[in-house]
N, C-alpha and C positions, 0 to 999 in steps of 0.2 A: 467546369463550364468553359474555361479559357481554351482548353483543347478543342471543344466542340465549335467554339467561335473560330478558332484558327483554322479548323477544317473547312468551315463555311467560306472563310476568306480565300483559302487555297482554291476552292471550287470556283468562287466568284472570279478570281484572277485568271485561272485557266480559261474559263468560258469567255471572258472579255478579250483575252490575248488571241483566242482562236477566232473570235468574230473579227478581230482586226488583222487576221492572218499573220500573226507574230508567233515566235517560238515560245513554248511554255515550259522549258527545262528548268530554268532558274526564276523562281517567282521573287526573290529578294525579300522574303518575309523576315521582319525583325520587330524588336520592341521599339516604340517610338522614343524620342528624347523626352527628358523629364518635363520640358515645358510644353509638351503637346498632349492634349487631353484625350488622345485616341487609345484603344486598347491594342491594335495591331497596325503596323505600317509596312508598306512595301517600297523598295528602292528599285524596282524592276525598270523604271524609266531611265535610270543611269545606263543600265546595260543595253537598252534598246535604242537609245538616242541616235547612235551611229548608224544602226541598221535602217532606221526610220528616216534619217536625214532631217531631224527636228530637235530642238532643244529639249532636255529633260522635262521641264515644266509643262511644255505642250503635250509630250508623250503621256505624262502622268494624267493630264486633264482628259486626254482621248480615252485612256483605260478607264478612268472613273466614270466617264459618261456611258460606258457600256454596262455598268453594273446597276442593277435595280434591287436595293435592300428589300423590297417587298417579296422578293423571291426566297428570302431565307428567315429562319426563326431568330436568330440571334444577332443578326446584323441590322443595326438601326439606322446608320448613316454613313455615307462615304464622301470625303472631300479630299482636296489636295492642299499641300503647303509646299511651294516650290516644286522640287522633283519628286516629292513623296506622295503616295496614295495613302490616305489615313482612313482606318476603319473604326467605327464607333459602336458600342453594344446597344442592343435594344432593351426596352424595359422588361421584356420577357427574360432576357439574359440576367438582369439584376434580381428579378423576382426568383428565378430558379436557382440562382447562386445562394440566396438566403435560405431557401428550403433544403437544398442538397448539402450545404455546408453544416447543417445542424446534425448530421449523421455522425456517429462515433468513428466510422472508417473514412471520413472525408478525405480525399487526397489519395487514397490507395487505387493503384491502377489494376487493370484486368490482368489475369494470369498470362504469361507470355510462353509457357511451356518450355522454359529454358532453365537448365540447372547451372548454378554457379558456385564455385568454391572460392571463398575468400580467405587467404592465409595471411594472418598478421600476428604481430608481437614476436613470436618465435625467438625471443631472446635466449641466449645460452643459459642453461640452468646451473649457473654457478653462484648465485646470490640473489639478494633482493632486487626488485625492479628500481632503477634510478630514474631520476627526473630527465635526463638527457634523452632516454628512449621512450618516455611517456607518449610521445606523439603517435608512436605506432599503434598501440592498442586503442587510443582514442579516435584516431582517424579510421583505423581498420574496423572498429566496431560500428562507428557511424556509417561508414560506407556499406557495411553488411545490412544495417537497418534500412538504408535508402534503397538498396537494390531489392530487398525483400518487399518493401512497400510499393516499389515500382513494378511489381509483378513477377519477379524472378524467384525460383526455388533455390534458396541460398543455404549453404553449409559454411560454418566457420571453423577453420583448422589452426591449430598451433603446431608448427613443425619443430620437433624436439631434437636438438643436436646432442645426441647421446653417444657419439662415436668419435669425437675429435680429440685432440691432444689435451685441451683444457679439462674435459671430463675425465680423461685417464689420470691427469695430475691430481684432480679432486679426489678420485677414488683412492689413489695411492696415499694421499694426505690423510683421508678419513681412516684408512686402516693402519696408518704409521703413528699418528700423534695421539697423545692422551688428552682427556679433558683438562688435566692439570696443566698441560702446556699452553692453554688457550686463555684469552681474556673472557670476561663475561659477555654473553650475547647482548645486543642492543635492544632486542625485543624478545618477547616469549612467542616466537614463531619459528617453524623449522628452517626456513630459509636464512634467518638471522643466526640460528644456532650452527647450521652446517657451514655457512660461508667462512666461519672462523677457521675451519680446517683448510679451505682452499687458500686463504690468505696466508696461513702459516706455512703451507706447502710451497707456495711461491717465494715467500721470504727465505725459506730454507735453501731452495735451488739457487737462489741468488747469492747466499752468503756462506754456505757450507764449504768445507774443504773439497777439493776437486775429486778425490777418490770417493767420498761419500755422495757427491752429486752423480758421479758416473753410475754408482750402484742404484741410486734412486731412478736415473733416467732408464736403466736396464729394466727395472720394474714397471716403469711407465710404458715403455715399449712393449713389454709382454702384455699389459692390459690391452693396448691398441691391437696387437697382433691376435689376441684371443678373440676380440670382437670380430676382427676380419675373418677369422677361421670358424665363426659360429659357435664358439665354446659357450655352452649354456652356463657354466659356473661363472665365467667372466661376465656374462650379461647380467646374472643376478647380482653380482657385486656392484656393477655400475648402476643398475636400477635402483638399488637401495639409496644411493646418494641422489641420483637424478630425480627419482620420484618424490623424495622428501623435500628437496629444494622446490620442485614444481608445486607441491601442495602449498608451500608458503607463498610462492609468487602468485598463484591463482587466487589465493585469498586477498592479496592486495589488488589484483586486477578486478576482482568481484566488487571492490568498493567504487570503481569508476562509474558504472559497472561495465565490465567486459567479460563475456563468457563465451565458451567454445563447445561446438558440437563434437569435436574429436581432437585428440592429441595424437599426432602421427609421429612416430620415432624413426629417426635415421636408420637404426639397426634393423627395422622392419625390412628394409630393401637390401640389406646385406644377408639377413638370415633366410629370405625366401628365394635367393638366388638372382634377384633382379639386377643388383649391382654387377655381379659377374658377367651377366648377359650384356649389360651395357658396355663393359670393358672390352668383351670380344668383338662386339660390333664397332666400337670405336677404333680398335687396332686394325680392323679390316678397311678402314676408310683411307682413301688416297692422301688425306691430310695428316694421317698418323705418322709420327716420327718417334725414334728412340734417341733422345739426347740427354747428356748430362745424368745418366743413370736413371732416366724416368721416361715413361711414355707420355707424349704430348701431342696436342693437335695444333698444327700450324694453320690457324684460321686466316683467311683472307681479310685484309683490312685492319688487323690488330698487330700492335707492335710486340706484344707479349704472347708467347704460346700458353695454351691451356693444359696444365699438367693433370692427367687423369689417373695415373698409376705410378706409385714409387717403385724403386728397384727391389724393395723388400716385399712387394706384393700387396702393399696396403693401398687403399683408394683414398680420395680426397673428398672433401665436403661436396665440391661440385659434382663429382662423378656420382655420388649417391643422390644428389638433388636432381640429376637428369633422370634417374629411375624414378624418383619421387614424382616428377612432372609428367613422365609418361604414364604413371598410374593415374594422375589427375585427368589426363586425356581420355583415359578408358572409362572413368567414373563420371565425368561432367562435360557439359557442353562448353563452358568457359572456365578459366581459372585466372584469378586476380591475386596478385602478391603485393602487399604492402611492406616497403623494404626502405632502409636507410640509403641515402644518396651515395654513401661510401661503397655500396655494393653494385653501383650501376655498371662498371666494367664487367663484373662477374656475370651479371644478368645478360649483358650484351653477348658475352661469349656463350652463355647457356642457350640463348635464342638461336644463335648461329649453329650451335651443335646439334640442337633439336631439329633444325631444318635439314641438316646433313643426314640425320637419321630418319628423314621422311616425315616429321611431324608438322602439323599445320599450326604455326606460331601465331597466326591471327586470332586463335582462340586464347591466347595467352597475353594478359596485361600486367603492367607493373605500375604501382603508384609509389613514387619516390618521395621521401620526406627529408628535410633537415632536422637537426637536433634542436631541442628545447634548452636555452641557457637560462641561467638566473642572473639577476643584477651582480656585477662583480666578476662574472665569468668563471664560476667554480668548475674545476675539472671534474670529470666523471670517470671512475675506474673501479670496477668490482675487484679487480686483481689486486689493487693496492688499498682498497678500502677508503677511497676519497670520494667526494661528491655528495649529492643529497638524494636520499632515498624517496620514492614516490609516497610511501606511507607518511614520511615526515611532512611533505608538502600538503598532502590531504588533511593531516591533523592540524596543520597551521591554518589551512583554508577554512576549516569548520570552526576553529577557534575565533578567527577574525570574522567570519560571517555571524557567529553568535554575538560578539560584541556589537556588531552593526545592527542586528535584529533587536537586541535589547535596548540600544540607544533610541530606537524608532518606535518603541512601544507606545509612549506617551502621545505620539503624533498620529497614531493610526486613526483613520476615519471610521474603520469597520468596528462594530462593537461585538466581537465574538470571544472576548476574554481568553486569551492564550495562557495556558499553564506552562510549567517548566518542560513538560514532555513535548508540548507543541513547539516551544522555542528550539528545543534540541532537534526535533524533527526538521524544522525550517532551516536551521543553521546547517544541517548536513545536506539538505537539498540545495541550498544556496551556495554553500562552500564548495562542495564537490562539482556542482553545476558550473560555478565560476571557473574552475580549472579546465573542465572539459570544453566549455564554450570558448574560452580564450584561445585554446589550443586548436580546436577544430575550425574556428572561424576564419583562420588564415590559410592561404594556398599552401599545401604541404611543402613545396620546394622553397618557400621563403623562410629564412631563419627567424626564430622567435627569441626574444627576451621576455620571460614571464614577469609581469609587474603587479603586485598586489593591488595598488591604487586603481589601475585600470580594470582589473578582472572583477573587482568587488564594488565598482561604482554603481550605485543604484540609480544614478541620474543619467549615465551615459550609455553607449551602446555595448552593453555587457549582459551576462546571463541574468543577474538580478533585475536588470532594466526590462528584459523580455519576460522573465518569470512573473514580475509584478503585473503585467498586462493580464496573464491568465488569472492570477489571484484577484484582480480587480473585476474581471469579468464574472468569476465565480461569486464574488461578493454581491455584485449587482443582481445576478440571478437568484442567489439565496434570499436577498431582501425582497425581491419581487414575489417569490414563492410564499414568503411569510405574510405578504399582503394580499395573497390569493390571486396574483397576476401571472399568466402564462404567456410565453412568446407566441406570436401568431404562427399558425401552420402554413398558411399562404399569405403573402404580403403584396399590398397594392404598391407598385413602384412609385406612384404619385406621392405617397406618404414619405418617401425617402428621397427628398429632392435636393438637399444641400450638397455642396461639394465634399464636405467631410464624410457624409454617409456613402456617397457613391465612389469616392476614392477608396474607402475602406472595402466596399464590396468588390471593386475591381481587383483589389490586392487579394482578397479572399478567393476570388475566382481563379486567380493565377496559380494558386498553390499546387494543383495537380501538375501543371506544366513545369513548375519548379522541380517537383519530384522526378519527373521525367528527364529533365535536363541533367540534374545531379546524378542520376543513375546512368544515363548514357555517356556523360563525360567522366564518370568516376570521381566527382568532386563534390563531397558532402558540404564543403564550406559555402556552396551556393545557397544551401538551406539556411545557414546562419545569416548571410547577407539578407535573405528574404525576411527573417524574423525581425531584423533591425528596422527595416522599412515598415514592416507590419506594425511593430510597437509604436513608431512615430505616428503612423495614421490612426492607430486606435486611440492613442492619446489626443490627437486632434478631435476626433470623433467625440470622445469623453468630455473634453472642454467645451465644444461647441453645440452638442446635441444632448440636451437633458433627456434622460431616459425615464426614471421613475416619476419625474416631475414635469413630463411633457404635457402639452396643453389639453390633449384629449386621449381617450383610452385606445383608440385606433393606432395613434402614433406611438403611444407607449408600447403597445404590443409589437408593433413593427420594429421599433428600435430594440426592444428586448430579443426579437429574433436575430437582429444583427449581432447583438452581444452574444447570444448563444452560438451563432455561426463562428464568431471570432474566437470564443473559448475553444471549440473544437479544432479549429484550424491552428491556432497557435500552440495548443496542446499537443497535437499531432506532429507539428514542426519541431518543437522541442524534443518530443519522443524520438524522432529520427536522429537527432544530435546526441541521444543518450543523457538529456538534461531533464531533470525532474520538473513537472509543471505543478507547483504548489497551489492548493486551493485557498491558502491564506498566508499573508506575509506581514 
């Protein structure tokens, strides 16, 4: 509904400005300040004051006087406050919001006929996923959900680095060391089993006699060269290790949950000739130079050259990623990559190189993120086996959530007799949701220190705080159903006259616009910010507006309709964040 109201505001402003013979290019539409009770505001008077030769408040008054709300369906009133023109919704706007928001798909936008590939996570397949990189799958999965809900045709990809030195070391170590040389795995999962070989191999390369290290390095180099040459036997050796680790990693990621439509391997572009084709075209560029026994690009504006081919004929990760991105451009209208901020220089060079190759990089976006830290600043290294694995964090989150849920059982207002299975289900929903929500709710470029007390606080702006709104709405509707009460299909706005009711309805109406903004800006944290405001307003409504004990049946049914609309809205918003919406807590 908000999008419809905003469209009417745009039309009203253009019509008014045209009548005043003023330019209509920039309408200055924005959200009003918190202390202004309007739904939409315009700061156009600021821009036009100099042209008109009058102070902004006078210009705002002139614009407002040209607008007749009676000409529009959802525009109820127009007034000014200083230099701002403020637009207030009509009763029809509120009534239709209640009706439309009760639909399961509320907030979903129309199909845009635009395909988007979202590449995220893409962690090296060298061991379990650790906490430091947890932001990538959480932000990436939420972004894909938002884009899909915003009308895009979305595929999610995991780009598998199965051709670099780390994987070659891993393969060599797996074929070299015996089970008896290794410690017991930390978990009964393939990634925990196989990572022991990787760590053993790196320790050996650091500590073994020089002659033995030289022999090992020769074997590692042979693996890398075999992949470069397209040797099928080498590819199968490497795949045995890579696929085993990926199997374990994806099991962990599914717990978040984060799932993928396709795993795209680096070696795909080496084996089909794409990388060789890229090398030939790069060598033909004016920016190509051969220095320090390697082919490089001397890119303008960069202090460091981009190396794309070693003297031994092996390519680098970025060379293969160029072929990867050219493939994306052939398959999709847009490509979005969620990547750590430590790769920013590499992606700047990638973009510049793709432009030199004639590619439209306006179709390519990157979402950079900072690492997640834990209190105490634990380091994170798969190579050395330090840090905290994501599995451990999720286990502890569920354990802590279970304790919290059990502590609250005696204080529950809802009489639905949770058994042990219910408690376990809720603990998993709340615990995993707390981790996801705490991470996705922050702007990706801002560093995070994950803190249990904040993430699992049922009373503060956390996942449990928002999840409880959904559970409370479900409880009200279940009780109403048991009493034979149904939400109203159509609501008389006069029955919803309190500030708490109307504030909540205006927030519900704004949800599709939040989806649109989050998708356009590639910022899923906007949805999390919205859910916090939503939860506060629903709780105010719950405190101030009795639903089942309202004075008359018409008011009860109207308020039940608001609760039903709230349930669908907050449930869909949590779904975009990948956070479960419990029916009971």
